[in-house]
VEXLO-836581 format. One record per residue (C-alpha): chain; x, y negated, z; residue number from 1. Coordinates in nm, 4 decimals, padded with zeros to 6 digits. Each point is the difference from the previous one (the first is absolute). Layout:
REM residues N
R; A; X; Y; Z; NUM
...
REM end
This chain:
REM residues 459
R; A; 11.0125; -03.5742; 10.7488; 1
R; A; 00.3234; 00.1581; -00.1602; 2
R; A; 00.1900; 00.3341; 00.0505; 3
R; A; 00.0027; 00.3007; -00.2376; 4
R; A; 00.1711; 00.3065; 00.1019; 5
R; A; 00.2087; 00.0530; -00.3493; 6
R; A; 00.3381; 00.1103; 00.1786; 7
R; A; 00.0760; 00.3032; 00.1942; 8
R; A; -00.2226; 00.1037; 00.2822; 9
R; A; 00.3034; 00.1105; 00.2042; 10
R; A; 00.1435; -00.3670; -00.1972; 11
R; A; -00.2437; -00.1009; 00.2227; 12
R; A; 00.0462; 00.0506; 00.2778; 13
R; A; 00.3742; -00.1216; 00.0189; 14
R; A; -00.1345; -00.3501; -00.0549; 15
R; A; -00.2506; -00.0657; 00.2113; 16
R; A; -00.2407; -00.0178; 00.3446; 17
R; A; -00.2025; 00.1149; 00.1925; 18
R; A; -00.3740; -00.0280; 00.0335; 19
R; A; -00.0385; -00.2674; 00.2181; 20
R; A; 00.0718; -00.3447; -00.2436; 21
R; A; 00.3960; -00.0735; -00.0717; 22
R; A; 00.1468; 00.0902; 00.2900; 23
R; A; 00.4351; -00.0516; 00.0886; 24
R; A; 00.2323; 00.1705; -00.3070; 25
R; A; 00.2633; 00.1923; 00.1061; 26
R; A; -00.0180; 00.2316; -00.2992; 27
R; A; 00.1478; -00.2706; -00.2471; 28
R; A; 00.2124; -00.3987; -00.0317; 29
R; A; -00.1142; -00.2587; -00.1834; 30
R; A; 00.2630; -00.0475; -00.1981; 31
R; A; -00.0085; -00.4244; -00.2326; 32
R; A; -00.1527; -00.0089; -00.3131; 33
R; A; 00.2941; -00.0476; -00.1717; 34
R; A; 00.1110; 00.3978; 00.0236; 35
R; A; 00.0675; 00.2193; -00.2165; 36
R; A; -00.2031; 00.2776; 00.0605; 37
R; A; -00.3111; -00.2125; -00.1357; 38
R; A; 00.2269; -00.1310; -00.2617; 39
R; A; 00.1235; 00.2716; -00.1680; 40
R; A; -00.3529; 00.1566; -00.0083; 41
R; A; -00.0620; -00.3417; -00.2388; 42
R; A; 00.2514; 00.0895; -00.1762; 43
R; A; -00.0154; 00.3965; -00.0206; 44
R; A; -00.3038; -00.1149; -00.2585; 45
R; A; -00.2865; 00.0380; 00.3578; 46
R; A; -00.2705; -00.2210; -00.1317; 47
R; A; -00.0988; -00.0278; 00.3164; 48
R; A; 00.1244; 00.1419; 00.3876; 49
R; A; -00.1718; 00.0391; 00.2646; 50
R; A; 00.0490; -00.1852; 00.3215; 51
R; A; -00.0364; -00.1456; 00.3838; 52
R; A; -00.0085; -00.4173; -00.0257; 53
R; A; 00.0872; -00.0769; 00.4013; 54
R; A; 00.0230; -00.4177; 00.1260; 55
R; A; -00.1718; -00.1058; -00.2939; 56
R; A; -00.2908; -00.3187; 00.0650; 57
R; A; -00.2960; -00.0030; -00.0706; 58
R; A; 00.0289; -00.2491; -00.2682; 59
R; A; 00.2530; 00.2143; -00.1357; 60
R; A; -00.1769; 00.3730; -00.0063; 61
R; A; -00.2264; -00.2516; -00.2015; 62
R; A; 00.1899; -00.1193; -00.2537; 63
R; A; 00.1128; 00.4334; -00.0208; 64
R; A; -00.3668; 00.0306; -00.0988; 65
R; A; -00.0681; -00.2718; -00.1831; 66
R; A; 00.3243; 00.1491; -00.2248; 67
R; A; -00.1940; 00.2972; -00.0239; 68
R; A; 00.1555; 00.2334; 00.3017; 69
R; A; -00.1866; 00.2463; 00.0202; 70
R; A; -00.0397; 00.0224; 00.3807; 71
R; A; -00.0270; 00.3458; 00.1762; 72
R; A; -00.0161; -00.0597; 00.4083; 73
R; A; 00.0804; -00.3244; 00.2175; 74
R; A; 00.0345; -00.1065; 00.3363; 75
R; A; 00.0356; -00.4291; 00.1862; 76
R; A; 00.2957; -00.0991; 00.1278; 77
R; A; -00.0902; 00.1316; 00.3773; 78
R; A; 00.1588; -00.2265; 00.2749; 79
R; A; 00.4131; 00.1050; -00.0269; 80
R; A; -00.1229; 00.3062; -00.2950; 81
R; A; 00.0601; -00.1651; -00.3423; 82
R; A; -00.2938; 00.0705; -00.2900; 83
R; A; 00.0663; 00.3483; -00.1613; 84
R; A; -00.1814; -00.0036; -00.3609; 85
R; A; 00.0246; 00.3846; -00.2268; 86
R; A; -00.0645; -00.0213; -00.3333; 87
R; A; 00.1850; 00.0318; -00.3278; 88
R; A; 00.1556; -00.3316; -00.1625; 89
R; A; 00.1785; -00.0233; -00.3894; 90
R; A; 00.2734; -00.2405; -00.0612; 91
R; A; -00.1399; -00.2925; 00.0133; 92
R; A; -00.1042; 00.0467; 00.3116; 93
R; A; 00.2893; 00.2104; 00.1237; 94
R; A; 00.1651; -00.4053; -00.1126; 95
R; A; -00.2367; -00.2081; 00.2470; 96
R; A; 00.1370; 00.2036; 00.2616; 97
R; A; 00.3203; -00.0480; -00.0071; 98
R; A; -00.0589; -00.2933; -00.1283; 99
R; A; -00.1559; -00.0635; 00.4050; 100
R; A; 00.2381; 00.1867; 00.1942; 101
R; A; -00.2447; 00.2987; 00.0688; 102
R; A; 00.0755; 00.3365; 00.1635; 103
R; A; -00.0978; 00.2936; -00.2007; 104
R; A; 00.0553; 00.3612; 00.0337; 105
R; A; -00.0660; 00.1917; -00.3223; 106
R; A; -00.2644; 00.2713; 00.0263; 107
R; A; 00.0525; 00.3630; -00.1946; 108
R; A; -00.0548; 00.0564; -00.3731; 109
R; A; -00.2997; -00.0576; -00.1037; 110
R; A; -00.2348; 00.3408; -00.2168; 111
R; A; -00.0933; -00.0757; -00.3008; 112
R; A; -00.2983; 00.1820; 00.1577; 113
R; A; -00.2983; -00.0212; 00.2714; 114
R; A; -00.2008; 00.2113; 00.1634; 115
R; A; -00.4127; 00.0328; 00.0713; 116
R; A; -00.0678; 00.2481; 00.2203; 117
R; A; -00.2987; 00.2262; -00.1108; 118
R; A; -00.2038; -00.0423; 00.3638; 119
R; A; -00.0196; -00.3640; -00.0463; 120
R; A; -00.3374; -00.0365; -00.1595; 121
R; A; -00.0227; -00.1169; -00.4214; 122
R; A; -00.2051; -00.2230; -00.1293; 123
R; A; -00.2685; 00.2639; -00.0418; 124
R; A; 00.0269; 00.1503; 00.3177; 125
R; A; -00.0341; -00.2981; 00.1508; 126
R; A; -00.3581; -00.1098; -00.1662; 127
R; A; -00.1020; 00.3635; 00.0006; 128
R; A; 00.0584; -00.0798; 00.4455; 129
R; A; -00.2071; -00.2622; 00.0120; 130
R; A; -00.2648; 00.0767; -00.2326; 131
R; A; -00.0668; 00.3287; 00.1857; 132
R; A; 00.0392; -00.2386; 00.3391; 133
R; A; -00.3324; -00.2243; -00.1926; 134
R; A; -00.1544; 00.2973; -00.0796; 135
R; A; -00.0072; 00.1974; 00.3347; 136
R; A; -00.0923; -00.3580; 00.1919; 137
R; A; -00.1978; -00.1595; -00.1945; 138
R; A; -00.1961; -00.1064; 00.2859; 139
R; A; 00.2518; -00.2292; 00.1312; 140
R; A; 00.2535; -00.1048; -00.3209; 141
R; A; -00.0284; 00.0002; -00.3720; 142
R; A; 00.3014; -00.0400; -00.2701; 143
R; A; 00.0593; -00.2869; -00.2389; 144
R; A; 00.1909; -00.0575; -00.2685; 145
R; A; 00.1093; -00.3344; 00.0601; 146
R; A; 00.1830; -00.0249; -00.3195; 147
R; A; 00.2387; 00.1514; -00.2917; 148
R; A; 00.3443; -00.0369; 00.0181; 149
R; A; 00.2105; -00.0951; -00.3110; 150
R; A; -00.0675; 00.3460; -00.1686; 151
R; A; -00.3320; 00.0515; 00.1233; 152
R; A; 00.0148; 00.1833; 00.2816; 153
R; A; -00.2480; -00.0475; 00.2488; 154
R; A; 00.1188; -00.1834; 00.2707; 155
R; A; -00.1959; 00.1428; 00.3343; 156
R; A; -00.1319; -00.0642; 00.3314; 157
R; A; -00.1334; 00.2046; 00.2932; 158
R; A; -00.3654; -00.2650; 00.1711; 159
R; A; -00.0596; 00.0847; 00.3053; 160
R; A; -00.2369; -00.0547; 00.2802; 161
R; A; -00.3061; -00.0524; 00.1081; 162
R; A; -00.3232; -00.2429; -00.0590; 163
R; A; 00.0028; -00.3359; -00.0985; 164
R; A; 00.3604; -00.0392; -00.0399; 165
R; A; 00.0055; -00.3939; -00.0849; 166
R; A; -00.0232; -00.0861; 00.3834; 167
R; A; 00.2600; 00.1847; 00.0386; 168
R; A; 00.3681; -00.1013; 00.0771; 169
R; A; 00.2119; 00.1933; -00.3252; 170
R; A; 00.2758; 00.1721; 00.0751; 171
R; A; 00.2021; 00.1338; -00.4235; 172
R; A; 00.2653; 00.2530; 00.0589; 173
R; A; 00.2551; -00.0086; -00.3285; 174
R; A; 00.2755; 00.2220; -00.1808; 175
R; A; 00.2987; 00.0174; -00.2417; 176
R; A; 00.0028; -00.3146; -00.1977; 177
R; A; 00.2747; 00.1491; -00.0402; 178
R; A; 00.0162; 00.3084; -00.1799; 179
R; A; 00.2840; 00.2017; 00.1345; 180
R; A; -00.0697; -00.0687; 00.3384; 181
R; A; -00.0971; 00.3239; 00.0107; 182
R; A; -00.1385; -00.0315; 00.4484; 183
R; A; -00.2430; -00.2803; -00.0786; 184
R; A; -00.3365; 00.2177; -00.1669; 185
R; A; 00.0474; 00.2446; 00.2774; 186
R; A; -00.0401; -00.2671; 00.3059; 187
R; A; -00.3313; -00.0601; -00.1419; 188
R; A; -00.0729; 00.3525; -00.1270; 189
R; A; 00.0386; 00.1051; 00.3474; 190
R; A; -00.2200; -00.3023; 00.1247; 191
R; A; -00.2408; 00.0838; -00.2120; 192
R; A; -00.0596; 00.3733; 00.1202; 193
R; A; 00.0638; -00.1103; 00.2923; 194
R; A; -00.3214; -00.2876; 00.0590; 195
R; A; -00.2244; 00.1762; -00.2230; 196
R; A; 00.0283; 00.3771; 00.1748; 197
R; A; 00.0620; -00.1539; 00.3536; 198
R; A; -00.3560; -00.1576; 00.0046; 199
R; A; -00.2305; 00.1559; 00.1927; 200
R; A; 00.2315; 00.1694; 00.1352; 201
R; A; 00.3342; -00.2536; 00.1530; 202
R; A; -00.2514; -00.3239; 00.1550; 203
R; A; 00.3309; -00.2266; -00.1052; 204
R; A; -00.0458; 00.0856; -00.4014; 205
R; A; -00.3668; 00.0024; 00.0774; 206
R; A; -00.0202; -00.2829; 00.1850; 207
R; A; 00.2441; -00.1814; -00.3347; 208
R; A; -00.2392; 00.1522; -00.2729; 209
R; A; -00.3607; -00.1398; 00.2007; 210
R; A; 00.2341; -00.3443; 00.0334; 211
R; A; 00.2616; -00.0355; -00.2639; 212
R; A; -00.0606; -00.0885; -00.3890; 213
R; A; 00.3068; 00.2066; -00.0933; 214
R; A; 00.1897; 00.0174; -00.2998; 215
R; A; 00.2440; 00.2316; -00.1509; 216
R; A; 00.1491; -00.0447; -00.2915; 217
R; A; 00.3213; 00.3020; -00.0448; 218
R; A; 00.1669; -00.1094; -00.3273; 219
R; A; 00.0096; -00.3733; -00.1097; 220
R; A; 00.2203; 00.1262; -00.2775; 221
R; A; -00.0971; 00.3659; -00.0931; 222
R; A; 00.2354; -00.0817; -00.4070; 223
R; A; 00.2910; -00.0061; 00.2332; 224
R; A; -00.1092; 00.3201; 00.2323; 225
R; A; -00.0287; 00.2410; -00.3391; 226
R; A; 00.3440; -00.1691; -00.0221; 227
R; A; 00.1385; 00.0727; 00.3000; 228
R; A; -00.1536; 00.3547; -00.0082; 229
R; A; 00.2276; 00.0944; -00.2922; 230
R; A; 00.3053; -00.0315; 00.2036; 231
R; A; 00.0772; -00.3853; -00.1539; 232
R; A; 00.0735; -00.2516; 00.2497; 233
R; A; -00.2766; -00.2976; -00.0613; 234
R; A; -00.0729; -00.3032; 00.1661; 235
R; A; -00.2182; -00.2280; -00.2021; 236
R; A; -00.3281; 00.0905; -00.2427; 237
R; A; 00.0317; 00.1201; -00.2956; 238
R; A; -00.0792; -00.3470; -00.2597; 239
R; A; 00.2843; 00.0342; -00.2229; 240
R; A; -00.1860; -00.3593; -00.2035; 241
R; A; 00.2807; -00.2087; 00.1256; 242
R; A; 00.2305; 00.1626; -00.0745; 243
R; A; 00.3138; 00.1536; 00.2351; 244
R; A; 00.2375; 00.2653; 00.0026; 245
R; A; 00.2533; 00.1782; 00.2215; 246
R; A; 00.0269; 00.2950; 00.2263; 247
R; A; -00.3324; 00.0798; 00.1384; 248
R; A; -00.0583; -00.2539; 00.2793; 249
R; A; 00.1048; -00.2885; -00.2990; 250
R; A; -00.1733; 00.1504; -00.1934; 251
R; A; -00.3536; -00.1379; -00.2109; 252
R; A; -00.3210; -00.1257; 00.2699; 253
R; A; -00.0599; -00.1979; 00.2513; 254
R; A; 00.1204; 00.0387; 00.3725; 255
R; A; -00.3852; -00.0865; 00.0968; 256
R; A; 00.1187; -00.1107; 00.3653; 257
R; A; 00.1004; -00.3139; -00.1464; 258
R; A; -00.2449; -00.0126; -00.1933; 259
R; A; -00.3292; -00.1606; 00.2576; 260
R; A; -00.0697; -00.3476; 00.0064; 261
R; A; 00.1256; -00.1303; 00.2657; 262
R; A; 00.0757; -00.3840; 00.0632; 263
R; A; 00.3116; 00.0067; -00.1084; 264
R; A; -00.0332; 00.2321; -00.2698; 265
R; A; 00.3518; 00.0847; -00.1906; 266
R; A; 00.2176; -00.2487; 00.1904; 267
R; A; 00.2378; 00.2631; 00.2699; 268
R; A; 00.0819; 00.2827; -00.0073; 269
R; A; -00.1126; 00.1465; -00.3797; 270
R; A; 00.2317; 00.0302; -00.3450; 271
R; A; -00.1686; -00.1710; -00.3279; 272
R; A; 00.1738; 00.2609; -00.1354; 273
R; A; -00.2168; 00.3015; -00.1300; 274
R; A; 00.2606; 00.2442; -00.0178; 275
R; A; 00.0198; -00.0750; 00.4109; 276
R; A; -00.1678; 00.2166; 00.2575; 277
R; A; -00.0948; -00.3087; 00.0837; 278
R; A; -00.1883; -00.1203; -00.2313; 279
R; A; -00.2472; -00.1805; 00.0496; 280
R; A; -00.2415; -00.0298; -00.3130; 281
R; A; -00.0568; -00.2917; -00.2108; 282
R; A; -00.1971; -00.1297; 00.2752; 283
R; A; -00.2278; 00.0740; 00.3057; 284
R; A; -00.2591; 00.3496; 00.0237; 285
R; A; 00.1042; 00.0075; -00.3900; 286
R; A; -00.0051; 00.3582; 00.0567; 287
R; A; -00.2999; 00.2056; -00.0045; 288
R; A; 00.0562; 00.2126; 00.3194; 289
R; A; 00.1089; -00.3563; 00.1684; 290
R; A; -00.3444; -00.1364; -00.0969; 291
R; A; -00.1925; 00.2565; 00.1055; 292
R; A; 00.1629; -00.0357; 00.3066; 293
R; A; -00.1192; -00.3646; -00.0129; 294
R; A; -00.3270; 00.0640; -00.0750; 295
R; A; -00.0006; 00.1770; 00.2779; 296
R; A; 00.1476; -00.1585; 00.2716; 297
R; A; -00.2899; -00.3658; -00.1321; 298
R; A; -00.2719; 00.2861; 00.0108; 299
R; A; -00.0360; -00.0131; 00.3803; 300
R; A; 00.0656; -00.1574; 00.3240; 301
R; A; 00.3343; 00.1892; 00.1565; 302
R; A; 00.1653; -00.0144; 00.3550; 303
R; A; 00.2825; 00.2320; -00.1054; 304
R; A; 00.2526; 00.1367; -00.2949; 305
R; A; 00.2235; 00.2824; 00.0814; 306
R; A; 00.1820; 00.0971; -00.3474; 307
R; A; 00.2588; 00.2696; 00.0451; 308
R; A; 00.3495; 00.0167; -00.1309; 309
R; A; 00.3554; 00.1496; -00.0204; 310
R; A; 00.2435; -00.0412; 00.1768; 311
R; A; 00.1815; -00.1519; 00.3189; 312
R; A; -00.2942; 00.0351; 00.2745; 313
R; A; -00.0859; -00.3297; 00.0731; 314
R; A; -00.3670; -00.1399; 00.0766; 315
R; A; 00.0034; -00.3921; -00.2526; 316
R; A; -00.1896; -00.2323; 00.0209; 317
R; A; -00.0249; -00.3997; -00.2012; 318
R; A; 00.0976; -00.2074; -00.0472; 319
R; A; 00.2273; 00.1872; -00.2589; 320
R; A; 00.0791; -00.2758; -00.2491; 321
R; A; 00.1682; -00.2359; 00.3282; 322
R; A; 00.0995; -00.0106; 00.2561; 323
R; A; -00.3317; -00.1583; 00.1141; 324
R; A; -00.1756; 00.1644; 00.3181; 325
R; A; -00.3355; 00.0498; -00.1151; 326
R; A; -00.2550; -00.1945; 00.1783; 327
R; A; -00.1958; 00.2316; 00.1895; 328
R; A; 00.2063; 00.1092; 00.2919; 329
R; A; -00.2054; 00.3630; -00.0135; 330
R; A; 00.1806; 00.0331; -00.2939; 331
R; A; 00.3089; 00.0496; 00.1904; 332
R; A; -00.1162; 00.1757; 00.2901; 333
R; A; -00.1913; 00.2655; -00.1241; 334
R; A; 00.3219; 00.1187; -00.2167; 335
R; A; 00.1831; 00.0393; 00.2954; 336
R; A; -00.2454; 00.1573; 00.1551; 337
R; A; -00.0201; 00.2930; -00.3637; 338
R; A; 00.4029; -00.0149; 00.0239; 339
R; A; 00.0107; 00.1049; 00.3939; 340
R; A; -00.2669; 00.2782; -00.1207; 341
R; A; 00.1877; 00.1568; -00.2612; 342
R; A; 00.3082; -00.0492; 00.0798; 343
R; A; 00.1343; -00.2648; -00.3045; 344
R; A; 00.1246; -00.3004; -00.0302; 345
R; A; -00.2399; -00.2095; 00.0039; 346
R; A; 00.0519; -00.4060; -00.2108; 347
R; A; -00.0816; -00.2030; -00.1338; 348
R; A; 00.0696; 00.0608; -00.3440; 349
R; A; 00.2406; -00.2965; -00.0927; 350
R; A; 00.2498; 00.1028; 00.2358; 351
R; A; 00.1558; 00.2672; -00.2289; 352
R; A; 00.0040; -00.2139; -00.3383; 353
R; A; -00.2753; -00.2095; -00.1639; 354
R; A; -00.3007; 00.1698; -00.2311; 355
R; A; -00.3203; -00.1801; -00.1716; 356
R; A; -00.2541; 00.1251; -00.1431; 357
R; A; -00.0748; 00.3465; 00.2028; 358
R; A; -00.3275; 00.0803; 00.1649; 359
R; A; 00.0331; -00.0825; 00.3295; 360
R; A; 00.0795; -00.3817; -00.0895; 361
R; A; -00.2995; -00.0419; -00.2625; 362
R; A; -00.1785; 00.2391; 00.2748; 363
R; A; 00.0900; -00.2513; 00.2865; 364
R; A; -00.0250; -00.3501; -00.2585; 365
R; A; -00.2630; 00.0497; -00.1912; 366
R; A; -00.2369; 00.1606; 00.2382; 367
R; A; 00.1342; 00.0047; 00.3234; 368
R; A; 00.0245; 00.3760; 00.1367; 369
R; A; 00.1967; 00.1248; 00.2316; 370
R; A; 00.1990; 00.1222; -00.2673; 371
R; A; 00.3528; 00.2767; 00.0423; 372
R; A; 00.2250; 00.1641; -00.1083; 373
R; A; 00.1589; 00.3175; 00.1186; 374
R; A; 00.2675; 00.1863; -00.2022; 375
R; A; 00.0113; 00.3748; 00.1759; 376
R; A; 00.3105; 00.2355; -00.0266; 377
R; A; 00.3104; -00.1478; 00.1319; 378
R; A; 00.3514; 00.0409; -00.2257; 379
R; A; 00.1008; 00.3130; 00.0973; 380
R; A; -00.3571; 00.0641; -00.2356; 381
R; A; -00.0667; -00.1745; -00.3053; 382
R; A; -00.2338; -00.0491; -00.1880; 383
R; A; -00.0512; 00.3412; -00.0670; 384
R; A; 00.0888; 00.2939; 00.2773; 385
R; A; -00.0953; 00.3194; 00.0555; 386
R; A; -00.3728; 00.0424; 00.0228; 387
R; A; 00.0915; 00.1102; 00.3796; 388
R; A; 00.0444; -00.2814; 00.1088; 389
R; A; -00.3649; -00.2005; -00.0524; 390
R; A; -00.0476; 00.1644; 00.3295; 391
R; A; 00.2446; -00.2419; 00.1357; 392
R; A; -00.1586; -00.2614; -00.1883; 393
R; A; -00.3391; 00.0448; 00.0416; 394
R; A; 00.0600; 00.0085; 00.4071; 395
R; A; 00.2042; -00.3165; 00.0055; 396
R; A; -00.3364; -00.1554; -00.2412; 397
R; A; -00.3307; 00.0893; 00.1582; 398
R; A; 00.0344; -00.1845; 00.3164; 399
R; A; 00.0436; -00.3404; -00.1863; 400
R; A; -00.3090; 00.1243; -00.1860; 401
R; A; -00.1962; 00.0981; 00.2351; 402
R; A; 00.1245; -00.3159; 00.1651; 403
R; A; -00.1416; -00.2530; -00.2929; 404
R; A; -00.3527; 00.1466; -00.0275; 405
R; A; -00.0027; -00.0617; 00.3801; 406
R; A; 00.0280; -00.3571; 00.0433; 407
R; A; -00.0781; -00.0380; -00.3465; 408
R; A; -00.3571; -00.2175; 00.1357; 409
R; A; 00.2149; -00.1824; 00.2436; 410
R; A; 00.3234; -00.0220; -00.1205; 411
R; A; 00.0923; -00.2514; 00.3878; 412
R; A; 00.0104; 00.3667; 00.1656; 413
R; A; 00.3780; -00.0117; -00.0558; 414
R; A; 00.0517; -00.2315; 00.2593; 415
R; A; -00.2129; 00.2692; 00.2568; 416
R; A; 00.1642; 00.3246; 00.1928; 417
R; A; -00.0909; 00.3156; -00.1647; 418
R; A; -00.1880; 00.1773; 00.2816; 419
R; A; 00.3145; 00.1910; 00.0525; 420
R; A; 00.1395; -00.3542; 00.1381; 421
R; A; -00.2780; 00.0109; 00.2804; 422
R; A; -00.2068; -00.3284; 00.0726; 423
R; A; -00.3389; 00.0082; 00.0486; 424
R; A; -00.2175; 00.2074; -00.1984; 425
R; A; -00.3205; 00.0082; -00.1462; 426
R; A; -00.1451; 00.2592; -00.2432; 427
R; A; -00.2812; -00.0113; -00.2465; 428
R; A; -00.2559; 00.3130; -00.0809; 429
R; A; -00.0790; -00.1401; -00.3507; 430
R; A; -00.2296; 00.2793; -00.2668; 431
R; A; 00.1640; 00.1447; -00.3347; 432
R; A; -00.1743; 00.0901; -00.3308; 433
R; A; 00.1179; 00.2861; 00.0596; 434
R; A; -00.3138; 00.0864; 00.2938; 435
R; A; 00.3511; -00.0247; 00.3128; 436
R; A; 00.0023; -00.2387; 00.2336; 437
R; A; 00.4124; -00.1319; 00.0364; 438
R; A; 00.1824; -00.1908; 00.2854; 439
R; A; 00.2313; -00.2777; -00.0692; 440
R; A; 00.2391; 00.0047; 00.2775; 441
R; A; 00.1073; -00.4244; 00.0361; 442
R; A; 00.2826; -00.1513; 00.2417; 443
R; A; 00.0433; -00.3330; 00.0256; 444
R; A; 00.2798; -00.2176; 00.0933; 445
R; A; 00.1247; -00.3052; 00.2120; 446
R; A; -00.0685; -00.2135; -00.2847; 447
R; A; -00.3323; 00.0782; -00.0077; 448
R; A; 00.0263; 00.1407; -00.3623; 449
R; A; -00.1144; 00.3793; 00.0037; 450
R; A; 00.1514; 00.2561; -00.1677; 451
R; A; -00.0164; 00.2651; -00.2444; 452
R; A; -00.2742; 00.2365; 00.0043; 453
R; A; 00.0319; 00.4420; 00.1082; 454
R; A; -00.2210; 00.1785; -00.0594; 455
R; A; -00.1881; 00.3170; 00.0589; 456
R; A; -00.3313; 00.2026; -00.0451; 457
R; A; -00.2357; -00.0625; 00.2907; 458
R; A; -00.1684; 00.2405; 00.2215; 459
REM end
């Protein structure tokens, strides 16, 4: 999503909450928007000021975004708890907040630097990792160059599966539409290692390889990632043809996650100003990176897209461009299940604010694929937390990845019980291409629906 660790670690600890979500803030008291702290910052010459904003409606947050607000994270209103968003504002956006009479807390002053923990994968290292996996496990995967970035860097996808893949349900995992969201490629790369290294050893990984058509695209925005590797706060791609100026998130380039064709492209939650962090481009799929993914989306029948962003500990699904619920009850039911598995908050994307042109709305509107945006990391993590946090993120994300692989042939299994929940159970033995036999364990609910499978090796 939209937060940068641009201020000192000690300062972050003073203004953020733990990993359980937004929580209750006892460290600060929200002040009325007319407070002199923010105004003094602008009067002193600050062009941008970091704030937490409380109580804004989805429409108000959307209006800020359309006016160039670089939003880092958000949590919608829940019961008596006010909505909260974090980001950096300019004087124009501050005037809107004052007009609305909302509550704000000014965060510590921004520093003129960013951070890149060298343990994160660089673009070159990530591509080398994919190539090594493809070479080592060539019997069950192949590496495909599905397109090139604006600057000509290959966008690579690891294609995993055995047998006639055209007859198997498609599941796509992608990361890093936004360059600075450094944890997101790691989630896809780790899944690739689990699937391939587990083949023939782990029954669940083996079943997924034999019975799913799996694509993994860890870096949709390679040019932007290279910028982020240099410690630059970069969000968009690097296409300069439409202009754009200002500090890095608002500089040249297009926000790829506002550039995908969707039913209401450009209608809401995107900026027409090339200098905005959410500039959606001159038209849908105008950017080579979005074109690349659109071709992949159209290349086969997908059951699931799971796309990774950061941060906010959220699971979100379409629609993002309106309050209209998706016309399939399985979409929110699966989203809630993913939230249960991860501890993240599940919500329709529009509950916080409205956007158009994002990849999940594209996949649902154009291809009717169940599409989920996973916002990885809590408010205290930001876009570039220490790499030591990645193990924790993976433990949160991994159960969600496995779940969509489990039910890709039958999304309606979300309405059935897990095996651990009891009910009538049944086992099915299937033969793997690895030469071993796998037992599928399922439970049936009182509604007659069979739940998702669990896996073990046949004895």
